[in-house]
NUFI-542601 format. One record per residue (C-alpha): y, z, x; residue in three letters; residue number from 1. Coordinates in steps of 0.02 Angstrom, whole numbers, always signed. Layout:
BEGIN
Y = Y Z = Z X = X type = ala seq = NUM
...
! end
This chain:
BEGIN
Y = +1198 Z = +50 X = -707 type = met seq = 1
Y = +1337 Z = -86 X = -739 type = gly seq = 2
Y = +1374 Z = -148 X = -901 type = ile seq = 3
Y = +1456 Z = -327 X = -923 type = asn seq = 4
Y = +1480 Z = -404 X = -1080 type = thr seq = 5
Y = +1550 Z = -599 X = -1118 type = asp seq = 6
Y = +1629 Z = -549 X = -1274 type = lys seq = 7
Y = +1775 Z = -479 X = -1142 type = ala seq = 8
Y = +1884 Z = -587 X = -1006 type = ala seq = 9
Y = +1779 Z = -593 X = -851 type = lys seq = 10
Y = +1834 Z = -470 X = -709 type = pro seq = 11
Y = +1948 Z = -557 X = -564 type = val seq = 12
Y = +1868 Z = -482 X = -441 type = gly seq = 13
Y = +1686 Z = -424 X = -352 type = ser seq = 14
Y = +1656 Z = -277 X = -520 type = tyr seq = 15
Y = +1572 Z = -247 X = -662 type = val seq = 16
Y = +1664 Z = -220 X = -827 type = his seq = 17
Y = +1588 Z = -45 X = -842 type = ala seq = 18
Y = +1477 Z = +92 X = -747 type = lys seq = 19
Y = +1395 Z = +220 X = -829 type = glu seq = 20
Y = +1389 Z = +402 X = -741 type = ala seq = 21
Y = +1299 Z = +534 X = -833 type = gly seq = 22
Y = +1352 Z = +547 X = -1003 type = asp seq = 23
Y = +1523 Z = +471 X = -971 type = leu seq = 24
Y = +1565 Z = +271 X = -955 type = val seq = 25
Y = +1711 Z = +219 X = -862 type = phe seq = 26
Y = +1792 Z = +22 X = -877 type = leu seq = 27
Y = +1871 Z = -54 X = -756 type = ser seq = 28
Y = +2037 Z = -106 X = -801 type = gly seq = 29
Y = +2064 Z = -201 X = -933 type = val seq = 30
Y = +2188 Z = -361 X = -957 type = gly seq = 31
Y = +2223 Z = -457 X = -1090 type = pro seq = 32
Y = +2154 Z = -616 X = -1031 type = arg seq = 33
Y = +2064 Z = -692 X = -1187 type = his seq = 34
Y = +1866 Z = -690 X = -1149 type = pro seq = 35
Y = +1827 Z = -875 X = -1160 type = val seq = 36
Y = +1986 Z = -982 X = -1113 type = thr seq = 37
Y = +2061 Z = -849 X = -972 type = asp seq = 38
Y = +2221 Z = -882 X = -1076 type = glu seq = 39
Y = +2368 Z = -742 X = -1059 type = ile seq = 40
Y = +2455 Z = -729 X = -1230 type = pro seq = 41
Y = +2630 Z = -714 X = -1222 type = val seq = 42
Y = +2719 Z = -541 X = -1245 type = gly seq = 43
Y = +2693 Z = -364 X = -1247 type = ile seq = 44
Y = +2637 Z = -367 X = -1423 type = glu seq = 45
Y = +2512 Z = -502 X = -1404 type = ala seq = 46
Y = +2440 Z = -435 X = -1229 type = gln seq = 47
Y = +2424 Z = -268 X = -1306 type = thr seq = 48
Y = +2314 Z = -317 X = -1457 type = his seq = 49
Y = +2219 Z = -431 X = -1335 type = ala seq = 50
Y = +2179 Z = -285 X = -1199 type = val seq = 51
Y = +2113 Z = -180 X = -1350 type = phe seq = 52
Y = +1997 Z = -325 X = -1402 type = gly seq = 53
Y = +1928 Z = -332 X = -1235 type = asn seq = 54
Y = +1913 Z = -132 X = -1227 type = val seq = 55
Y = +1812 Z = -157 X = -1407 type = leu seq = 56
Y = +1692 Z = -274 X = -1319 type = ala seq = 57
Y = +1637 Z = -173 X = -1157 type = ile seq = 58
Y = +1633 Z = -3 X = -1271 type = leu seq = 59
Y = +1527 Z = -136 X = -1401 type = glu seq = 60
Y = +1405 Z = -188 X = -1224 type = ala seq = 61
Y = +1407 Z = -17 X = -1195 type = ala seq = 62
Y = +1341 Z = +61 X = -1386 type = asp seq = 63
Y = +1528 Z = +141 X = -1376 type = leu seq = 64
Y = +1672 Z = +141 X = -1481 type = asn seq = 65
Y = +1847 Z = +217 X = -1509 type = met seq = 66
Y = +1784 Z = +374 X = -1535 type = ser seq = 67
Y = +1695 Z = +409 X = -1392 type = asn seq = 68
Y = +1850 Z = +357 X = -1283 type = val seq = 69
Y = +1918 Z = +532 X = -1198 type = val seq = 70
Y = +2038 Z = +443 X = -1070 type = asp seq = 71
Y = +2173 Z = +314 X = -1053 type = ile seq = 72
Y = +2265 Z = +260 X = -936 type = met seq = 73
Y = +2376 Z = +152 X = -949 type = val seq = 74
Y = +2477 Z = +25 X = -834 type = phe seq = 75
Y = +2660 Z = -64 X = -896 type = leu seq = 76
Y = +2757 Z = -185 X = -768 type = thr seq = 77
Y = +2905 Z = -161 X = -891 type = asp seq = 78
Y = +2917 Z = +19 X = -968 type = met seq = 79
Y = +3096 Z = +19 X = -1011 type = lys seq = 80
Y = +3071 Z = -135 X = -1126 type = asn seq = 81
Y = +2887 Z = -139 X = -1194 type = asp seq = 82
Y = +2874 Z = +40 X = -1200 type = phe seq = 83
Y = +2907 Z = +70 X = -1373 type = lys seq = 84
Y = +2815 Z = -68 X = -1463 type = ile seq = 85
Y = +2656 Z = -57 X = -1343 type = phe seq = 86
Y = +2683 Z = +143 X = -1408 type = asn seq = 87
Y = +2675 Z = +95 X = -1595 type = lys seq = 88
Y = +2510 Z = -39 X = -1566 type = ile seq = 89
Y = +2430 Z = +99 X = -1474 type = tyr seq = 90
Y = +2449 Z = +219 X = -1609 type = ser seq = 91
Y = +2383 Z = +116 X = -1723 type = asp seq = 92
Y = +2216 Z = +102 X = -1621 type = tyr seq = 93
Y = +2186 Z = +284 X = -1579 type = leu seq = 94
Y = +2226 Z = +337 X = -1762 type = glu seq = 95
Y = +2125 Z = +457 X = -1780 type = gly seq = 96
Y = +2066 Z = +498 X = -1615 type = phe seq = 97
Y = +2104 Z = +626 X = -1488 type = glu seq = 98
Y = +2112 Z = +524 X = -1321 type = ala seq = 99
Y = +2201 Z = +583 X = -1183 type = thr seq = 100
Y = +2318 Z = +468 X = -1095 type = arg seq = 101
Y = +2428 Z = +441 X = -958 type = thr seq = 102
Y = +2555 Z = +289 X = -933 type = thr seq = 103
Y = +2645 Z = +216 X = -772 type = val seq = 104
Y = +2748 Z = +97 X = -739 type = glu seq = 105
Y = +2694 Z = -12 X = -598 type = val seq = 106
Y = +2774 Z = -173 X = -489 type = gly seq = 107
Y = +2651 Z = -314 X = -542 type = ser seq = 108
Y = +2469 Z = -334 X = -609 type = leu seq = 109
Y = +2348 Z = -458 X = -566 type = pro seq = 110
Y = +2356 Z = -631 X = -649 type = thr seq = 111
Y = +2503 Z = -591 X = -702 type = pro seq = 112
Y = +2496 Z = -477 X = -856 type = ile seq = 113
Y = +2611 Z = -335 X = -904 type = ser seq = 114
Y = +2475 Z = -231 X = -973 type = val seq = 115
Y = +2308 Z = -141 X = -906 type = glu seq = 116
Y = +2207 Z = +26 X = -976 type = phe seq = 117
Y = +2082 Z = +99 X = -878 type = lys seq = 118
Y = +1986 Z = +186 X = -985 type = val seq = 119
Y = +1856 Z = +329 X = -989 type = val seq = 120
Y = +1727 Z = +367 X = -1125 type = ala seq = 121
Y = +1570 Z = +486 X = -1156 type = lys seq = 122
Y = +1401 Z = +469 X = -1246 type = lys seq = 123
! end
């Protein structure tokens, strides 16, 4: 079953916010665009907070929260300059939760943004 919410930024392509498969919920790539205005915040700090806001909204639409997250894949466009700030914010949101994480640098992301998450949660 596909999951969508108007409390997170609309997908930029033909896909749903999340998809259930058994007891797992797979979130599509989640970026920092504002759910209403579609604006992209400036800077890695603001973008990281915005991504978490969108992730939380999608998880809530699936009746889940951060405690259900089992894995996060993070895409950054500037690992050298952004990782330290990103990692601090990430740690604040995930404090007390045990999720695995992979962080990779990519040449670019759509719309253009500096950070995107791919999240897997368990019901």
